[in-house]
C-alpha positions in Angstrom: -30.0 -34.7 -51.6 -26.7 -33.4 -51.4 -24.3 -34.6 -48.5 -22.4 -32.1 -46.2 -18.7 -31.7 -46.8 -18.1 -33.5 -43.5 -20.1 -36.6 -44.8 -18.1 -36.6 -48.1 -14.8 -36.2 -46.3 -15.8 -39.1 -43.9 -16.5 -41.4 -46.8 -13.1 -40.4 -48.5 -11.0 -40.7 -45.5 -12.5 -44.3 -44.8 -11.9 -45.3 -48.4 -8.4 -44.0 -48.3 -7.7 -46.0 -44.9 -8.9 -49.3 -46.3 -7.1 -48.7 -49.6 -3.8 -48.0 -47.6 -4.2 -51.1 -45.8 -4.6 -53.0 -48.7 -1.7 -51.4 -50.3 0.3 -52.4 -47.1 -0.8 -56.0 -47.6 0.5 -55.8 -51.1 3.9 -54.2 -50.0 4.4 -57.1 -47.7 3.7 -59.8 -50.5 1.1 -61.6 -48.2 3.8 -62.4 -45.5 2.3 -61.3 -41.9 5.4 -60.6 -40.2 6.5 -58.2 -43.0 3.3 -56.3 -42.9 3.4 -56.0 -39.1 7.1 -54.7 -39.6 5.9 -52.2 -42.1 3.1 -50.9 -39.8 5.3 -51.0 -36.7 7.8 -48.6 -38.7 5.0 -46.0 -39.2 5.0 -43.5 -36.4 4.2 -39.7 -36.1 7.5 -38.4 -37.4 7.3 -40.8 -40.6 7.8 -38.7 -43.8 6.0 -39.8 -47.2 9.3 -40.9 -48.7 9.6 -43.4 -45.6 6.6 -45.2 -46.5 6.4 -48.3 -48.8 6.1 -47.4 -52.5 2.7 -49.4 -52.8 1.4 -47.1 -49.9 2.7 -44.1 -51.5 1.0 -44.8 -54.6 -2.2 -45.6 -52.6 -2.1 -42.2 -50.8 -1.5 -40.4 -54.0 -4.5 -42.1 -55.8 -6.6 -41.3 -52.6 -5.8 -37.7 -52.7 -6.6 -37.5 -56.5 -10.0 -39.3 -55.8 -10.7 -36.9 -53.0 -10.6 -33.7 -55.0 -12.5 -35.3 -57.9 -15.1 -36.6 -55.2 -15.4 -33.2 -53.8 -15.7 -31.4 -57.2 -18.3 -33.9 -58.4 -20.4 -33.3 -55.2 -20.4 -29.6 -56.2 -17.8 -28.4 -53.6 -15.0 -25.6 -54.9 -11.6 -27.0 -54.5 -8.8 -24.5 -55.6 -5.2 -25.3 -56.9 -3.1 -23.4 -54.4 -0.3 -22.9 -57.1 -3.1 -21.6 -59.7 -5.2 -19.9 -57.4 -2.9 -17.1 -56.1 -5.0 -14.4 -57.8 -8.2 -15.9 -56.5 -7.3 -15.7 -52.9 -9.5 -13.3 -50.7 -8.2 -9.9 -50.1 -6.6 -9.4 -46.8 -8.3 -6.5 -45.0 -6.1 -3.9 -43.0 -6.2 -4.5 -39.2 -9.0 -2.6 -37.5 -8.4 0.4 -35.3 -9.9 -0.2 -31.7 -13.2 1.3 -31.2 -13.9 3.8 -28.4 -11.2 5.7 -26.3 -8.2 4.0 -25.0 -8.8 2.3 -21.6 -5.4 1.3 -20.6 -4.8 -2.2 -19.4 -7.4 -4.8 -20.2 -7.8 -6.0 -16.7 -7.7 -2.6 -14.8 -5.0 -1.2 -12.7 -1.8 0.6 -14.3 -1.8 0.9 -18.2 1.0 -0.6 -20.0 4.4 1.0 -19.9 5.0 3.2 -23.1 8.3 3.8 -24.6 9.8 7.6 -23.7 9.4 9.9 -26.6 13.2 10.6 -26.8 14.1 7.0 -26.7 16.1 7.1 -23.6 15.6 5.0 -20.8 14.0 6.6 -17.6 16.3 8.2 -15.0 17.0 6.0 -12.1 14.5 6.8 -8.9 17.4 7.1 -6.5 18.8 10.0 -8.4 22.2 8.2 -8.7 24.1 7.5 -12.0 22.5 4.9 -14.3 24.6 1.6 -14.6 26.0 0.9 -18.0 24.0 -2.2 -18.8 20.8 -0.3 -17.9 20.1 -3.0 -15.1 20.0 -3.1 -11.3 23.1 -4.6 -9.3 23.3 -7.9 -9.1 24.4 -10.3 -6.1 23.8 -10.0 -2.3 23.5 -6.5 -0.9 26.4 -5.0 1.1 26.7 -6.2 5.0 25.9 -3.2 7.3 
């Protein structure tokens, strides 16, 4: 009976965690305080190079073993550097079906740019501001 990819990955990750803890124990040379210090130094922003050398080697071995295990279980694993030609073809974006219906939630359709590229004239008939915006500040006192 074949295992699902989730079951295989579960076993691979469990093995990698156990191997990583063993590597941390080896890196601390059996001193509990050193092991706690190494574990405490690992946080979400830790990079691979920040980890102890024994843990780095354990992670690299676990990754190789994971790919080997997946391939032996019958799953296809592609090398992204080599598989550039084997990537699936990207399809062109689809055109919307049916007539254009304006805004999705109803109401006024979205504003479209003017064909000549100029901004619309001001509603009050006055001259447009050089920055194209409305006047700032308080309105004048009457």
